[in-house]
Structure formats: structure tokens, C-alpha cells
N, C-alpha and C positions, 0 to 999 in steps of 0.2 A: 252670739250676741248681737246686733243690729242696736247702737244706741241711736238716738235722733230723727226716724221715722215716720209715727206720728204725730212729729210738730210740721217736723217737711208737710207730709198732709194737709193738715188744719190750714197753711202757713195760705200751701193752693191751692186751692176752697174759697177763702178769704179775700184772695187780691184779683182771683178769672169774674171776669162779669161780658157777661154776656149781652149786653143792649142793646137795641136796636133802637133809631130814629128816625122817623117820616122826613123824607126830604118839606122842608118850605111850602113847597109848592104842588105839594101832593092831598093838600088840603082845599086849594085851592078849584073850583067850579068850572068845568070849561065850560065855558057864555060866549057872548060874542061880542064882548068888552076881554077879558083875554087873549081872542082868537086876534081883535086888532091888536095890543101888544105883542102879540106872539111874532104876525108876519109883519112889525114894525123892523124886528131886529133885524144885526144888520149882519155878513159872513162875508168871508172873502173866497178869492178864489188860488186852489193850490198851485195856482202857474201862472198865474202874470200879477195876483195878490187887489189884483183889483176889486172891491167892496161892493157887494150887491145886499137891494133888501132881500126876506126870502118872497116877499109877495111880486116880486119881477117876474120868479116862475126862468133867472137866467139863469142857474146854480143846472148840471143837469145829469151827472152824477153825482155818489163819492165813492172812489176810492177802495176797494178791498183790504189793502196792506197799508197803508201807507196815514187811509181814515182824512182826505179832505176835499172837499166836496171841490170842485169844477166845472168850468162853461171852456173853457179849450187847453187845447194838451194831452184832449180822448183818445188814448188810444183802440177805448169799444169792451165789446163783449168778453169775455173769456171761453175757447171751446175747450176743456179740457173739461174732465171725467169728475174734478175735486170745483168745479166752480158752473154745478151744473145741479138743480132743486127745483125739483121735480113736484109741481100743487097742485095736491085732490081732487081738479078738476082736470088733472089730465097736463097742466098747461106747465113747455117748464118755462126760467127762468133762468138766463146767464149772467156771471158775476160781472162788477165791469170794470175797468182799474184805467188809470193814467197814465204817461209816457214816457214817468220812468220807473213805472214797476213790472213790466213787459219785457218782456225777453222777447220775442219773437211776433214782428208783427207782422197780420194776412187787409191782405184786399175786403172790400165790403165793411169796416168796421169789425171786425174779429182781429182777432187777435188770441195768444198763449203766456201768462202770465208767468210771476219768478218761480212759484210755486210749483207748476203741472208740467216746466218744462225741461222738472229731472225726473 
């Protein structure tokens, strides 16, 4: 005879909460005012730590491993099979990486990332 098993299930159900709260920005419509505020946001380069506006178009890549934006210190696109995405129109997109996340660097801005080099 198992004692207290019914009570344990009731306690578990009572404290289980699966509630999703929407992000505060989700209610805001994308209009010219929103885009002007968005483009005024500032981000820093992962290599030199210089601060840029998003409107300046100076940040060139987003590194897939360290998740930072870069305008300098860029190794280029990875030529490994794991970093290749074929789009619906047949165009091939290669992931791009910074100097710190690359194991082998080739000429013409091509490289092999740490994940593909294993």
C-alpha cells in the first residue's frame, strides 16, 4: 500500500504554472517612429569595443560562436559543410566568424571555424 501518493499529485498540479507573458515590445507597431528609435540604438564592436549606431551600417558581421557584432577582426565565411545553408532559391549562405572563433584562416576571407575543423 502506497501512502500519500494522491496528495503528491495534487500538490504537483497546484504549483505547476505554464504561463507565457508577451514581451512588452510585442504590442508596439512597427512604424517610422519605432524604426527611428531602433536605428538610434548603439552597439559595440566585439574586437575594438568602439560604439556604433545601427544606422551607421559599420557593423559587418555577427559571429556564430561568440554571438557578438564586429566591424573589424573578421576572419570571413566558413567553408565547412556544417556552416552552409542552402536557401530556397538555390543561393548558398555561409556563416561568418571573428578571428577568435576560427581555427584555420585561408586567403580571400575564407576560414574554417572551430566546430568544422574537428
